[in-house]
C-alpha positions in Angstrom: 225.9 172.1 203.2 226.6 168.4 202.9 227.8 166.3 200.4 225.9 162.7 200.6 229.0 160.5 200.5 229.4 157.4 198.4 228.9 153.7 199.3 232.5 152.7 198.5 233.7 156.0 200.5 231.6 154.6 203.5 233.4 151.0 203.4 236.4 152.2 202.3 236.3 154.1 206.2 234.8 151.2 207.8 237.2 149.0 206.3 239.7 151.2 208.1 237.7 152.0 211.6 237.9 148.1 211.9 241.4 147.8 211.0 242.4 149.9 213.8 240.0 147.8 216.6 237.0 149.9 216.7 233.3 148.6 216.2 231.2 149.7 214.0 227.5 149.9 216.0 225.2 151.9 213.8 225.5 155.5 215.4 228.9 154.9 214.6 228.2 154.0 211.0 226.3 157.1 211.1 228.7 159.7 212.6 231.4 158.4 209.9 228.7 158.7 207.4 228.4 162.8 209.0 232.0 163.1 209.0 232.7 162.2 205.3 229.7 164.7 204.2 231.3 167.7 205.6 232.8 169.7 202.9 235.5 171.3 206.5 235.7 170.8 209.5 233.0 170.6 212.2 232.7 170.2 215.6 230.6 168.0 217.9 227.5 169.7 217.6 227.0 170.0 214.2 228.2 166.4 214.0 225.8 165.4 215.8 223.1 167.1 214.0 224.2 165.7 210.8 224.4 162.2 212.6 221.1 162.7 213.4 220.0 162.3 209.9 221.5 158.6 209.2 220.3 157.7 212.7 218.0 159.9 214.9 219.1 158.1 218.3 222.6 159.6 218.4 223.7 161.1 221.2 226.8 163.6 221.8 228.7 161.3 224.1 228.9 158.9 221.4 230.3 161.3 219.0 232.7 162.9 221.6 234.0 159.1 222.3 234.2 157.8 218.1 235.6 160.8 217.7 238.5 160.8 220.4 238.7 157.0 219.0 239.1 158.1 215.3 241.6 160.9 216.8 243.5 158.2 218.6 243.6 155.8 215.5 244.9 158.3 213.8 242.1 158.0 211.2 240.5 162.0 212.0 242.1 165.2 213.1 241.1 167.9 215.5 241.7 171.5 215.1 241.5 174.0 218.8 239.1 177.0 218.0 239.9 180.3 220.0 237.1 180.7 222.1 235.5 177.4 220.2 234.9 174.1 220.0 237.0 171.6 218.8 236.8 171.1 215.1 237.3 167.4 213.2 237.9 166.3 210.4 238.4 162.8 208.7 242.0 162.3 207.9 242.6 161.7 203.9 245.2 159.1 204.7 245.5 157.2 207.1 248.8 155.8 209.3 249.3 151.6 209.0 247.2 149.5 211.0 248.4 148.6 214.2 248.5 145.3 213.2 251.3 146.5 210.7 253.3 148.3 213.7 252.5 147.2 216.6 250.1 149.0 219.4 250.9 153.2 219.0 248.7 153.7 222.2 251.5 150.9 224.4 254.5 151.8 222.7 253.9 155.4 223.7 253.1 154.5 227.3 255.9 152.7 227.3 258.1 155.4 225.8 256.4 158.0 228.5 257.7 155.4 231.0 260.8 154.9 229.8 261.1 158.6 229.8 260.2 159.1 233.1 263.1 156.8 234.4 265.5 158.7 232.5 264.3 162.4 234.4 264.7 160.3 237.2 268.5 159.4 236.2 269.1 162.5 235.1 269.3 161.7 231.8 266.1 163.6 230.6 264.9 166.3 231.5 260.4 167.8 231.0 260.4 170.9 229.0 260.0 173.9 231.0 261.8 176.0 227.8 261.5 175.4 223.9 263.1 172.4 223.1 266.7 172.2 222.0 267.1 169.9 218.5 270.2 167.4 218.9 273.2 169.2 216.0 273.8 165.8 214.4 272.3 163.0 216.0 271.6 159.0 214.6 268.0 158.4 213.0 266.9 156.5 216.2 268.0 159.3 218.6 266.6 161.9 216.5 263.4 159.9 216.4 263.2 159.2 220.5 264.1 162.4 221.0 260.6 163.9 218.7 258.7 161.3 220.6 260.3 162.5 223.6 259.1 166.6 222.9 255.7 165.1 222.1 255.5 164.1 225.4 257.0 166.7 227.0 260.5 166.4 227.5 263.7 166.6 226.2 266.8 164.1 225.8 270.1 165.7 227.6 273.1 165.2 226.0 275.9 162.8 227.2 277.8 165.8 228.9 275.1 166.9 231.1 274.6 163.1 232.8 278.1 163.5 233.9 277.5 164.4 237.7 276.1 160.5 237.6 278.4 158.6 239.8 277.3 155.4 237.5 275.7 155.8 234.4 273.1 152.9 233.4 274.0 151.3 230.6 271.9 153.9 228.3 274.3 156.5 228.8 276.5 155.4 225.8 274.2 155.5 223.1 273.0 159.0 224.2 276.4 160.5 223.4 275.6 160.4 219.6 275.0 164.8 220.2 
């Protein structure tokens, strides 16, 4: 069952999408309307069927691409279902817009590049086991540690870097463990 989305809801979500740099074509507006009508997370096929009520020419590829863009922007959430399709739902509250926080995707790429370099230098390693949570780390270091975990790395305590002959200038800042 679906409930029609109110015009202010649609306008609000379209403004959120635009604030994240997403272009709002007719098919995308229809997908957004379908997402707003869902009472629970739906898969892409269900969303396509609901979208076609608003825009008969909508295609499944457009649905998937827009869902991924919404997820990357933090406007939608995806759930993997065991032996089933991904389920999608709009986030009730969106994170700050990129204009307020900088380009999030670019920042993640920079952090991932930094973690690869730290891995090469022996200051971080790719996670092969559950992450080790630092005992007493500063807020910034703790945040970097969580970002590293999300990207498949863990920061190493300063003691693990003692075999490096010439530690890079970053090493002292990692001794907060």
